[in-house]
Each structure stands twice: as structure tokens, then as C-alpha cells.
C-alpha positions as a Markdown table, in Angstrom:
| # | Residue | x | y | z |
|---|---|---|---|---|
| 1 | Met | 89.1 | 134.4 | 73.0 |
| 2 | Glu | 88.7 | 138.0 | 73.5 |
| 3 | Lys | 88.8 | 140.5 | 70.6 |
| 4 | Ala | 92.0 | 142.1 | 72.0 |
| 5 | Gln | 93.7 | 138.8 | 72.0 |
| 6 | Leu | 92.5 | 137.9 | 68.4 |
| 7 | Trp | 93.7 | 141.4 | 67.2 |
| 8 | Glu | 97.1 | 140.9 | 68.9 |
| 9 | Arg | 97.5 | 137.4 | 67.5 |
| 10 | Gly | 96.7 | 138.7 | 63.9 |
| 11 | Phe | 99.1 | 141.8 | 64.4 |
| 12 | Glu | 101.9 | 139.6 | 65.5 |
| 13 | Ser | 101.3 | 137.3 | 62.5 |
| 14 | Ala | 101.4 | 140.2 | 60.1 |
| 15 | Ile | 104.8 | 141.4 | 61.7 |
| 16 | Ser | 106.2 | 138.0 | 61.5 |
| 17 | Ser | 105.2 | 137.7 | 57.8 |
| 18 | Phe | 106.8 | 141.1 | 57.1 |
| 19 | Lys | 110.0 | 140.2 | 58.8 |
| 20 | Arg | 110.3 | 136.9 | 56.9 |
| 21 | Val | 110.1 | 138.7 | 53.6 |
| 22 | Phe | 112.2 | 141.8 | 54.3 |
| 23 | Gly | 114.2 | 140.9 | 57.3 |
| 24 | Glu | 114.6 | 142.7 | 60.6 |
| 25 | His | 116.9 | 145.5 | 59.7 |
| 26 | Leu | 116.8 | 148.8 | 57.8 |
| 27 | Thr | 119.6 | 149.7 | 55.5 |
| 28 | Ser | 119.0 | 153.5 | 55.8 |
| 29 | Val | 121.0 | 155.6 | 58.2 |
| 30 | Lys | 119.1 | 158.9 | 58.5 |
| 31 | Trp | 115.7 | 158.9 | 60.2 |
| 32 | Arg | 113.8 | 160.4 | 57.2 |
| 33 | Tyr | 115.2 | 157.7 | 55.0 |
| 34 | Met | 114.4 | 155.0 | 57.5 |
| 35 | Val | 110.8 | 156.1 | 57.5 |
| 36 | Asn | 110.7 | 156.2 | 53.7 |
| 37 | Glu | 112.2 | 152.7 | 53.5 |
| 38 | Leu | 109.9 | 151.2 | 55.9 |
| 39 | Leu | 106.8 | 152.8 | 54.2 |
| 40 | Leu | 108.1 | 151.4 | 50.9 |
| 41 | Lys | 108.5 | 147.9 | 52.3 |
| 42 | Ala | 105.0 | 148.0 | 53.8 |
| 43 | Ser | 103.5 | 149.1 | 50.5 |
| 44 | Val | 105.3 | 146.3 | 48.6 |
| 45 | His | 104.3 | 143.9 | 51.3 |
| 46 | Asn | 100.7 | 144.9 | 51.0 |
| 47 | Met | 100.9 | 144.4 | 47.2 |
| 48 | Phe | 102.3 | 140.9 | 47.8 |
| 49 | Met | 99.5 | 140.0 | 50.2 |
| 50 | Ser | 96.7 | 141.3 | 47.8 |
| 51 | Ile | 98.2 | 139.3 | 45.0 |
| 52 | Arg | 98.3 | 136.0 | 47.0 |
| 53 | Ala | 94.8 | 136.5 | 48.4 |
């Protein structure tokens, strides 16, 4: 398998894991708050992953 394919598989796995935990939708309405919500969710997800590892 090529590096690009391995990277893509890993990326899709990470996105899938994120969606399982937090769902597919954001609750914020304004763009600025959507970005903040997504960054906060990503930060919490990274904390969960570091605890599990």
C-alpha cells in the first residue's frame, strides 16, 4: 500500500471515531461559534485518545 493510501485510511478512521463520539452535527448557528465548537470538540477528542493510549 502506498503512503497516501495509508494516510487516507488513518484520516478516515480518525474522522469516523470523532463522529462516533460527538455526532455529525454542530449546535452553533454563527460561523465563529461553529469554529469554536469544533475546536473544543477536537481538543476533548484528543484528550480522550491520549488517555486511552
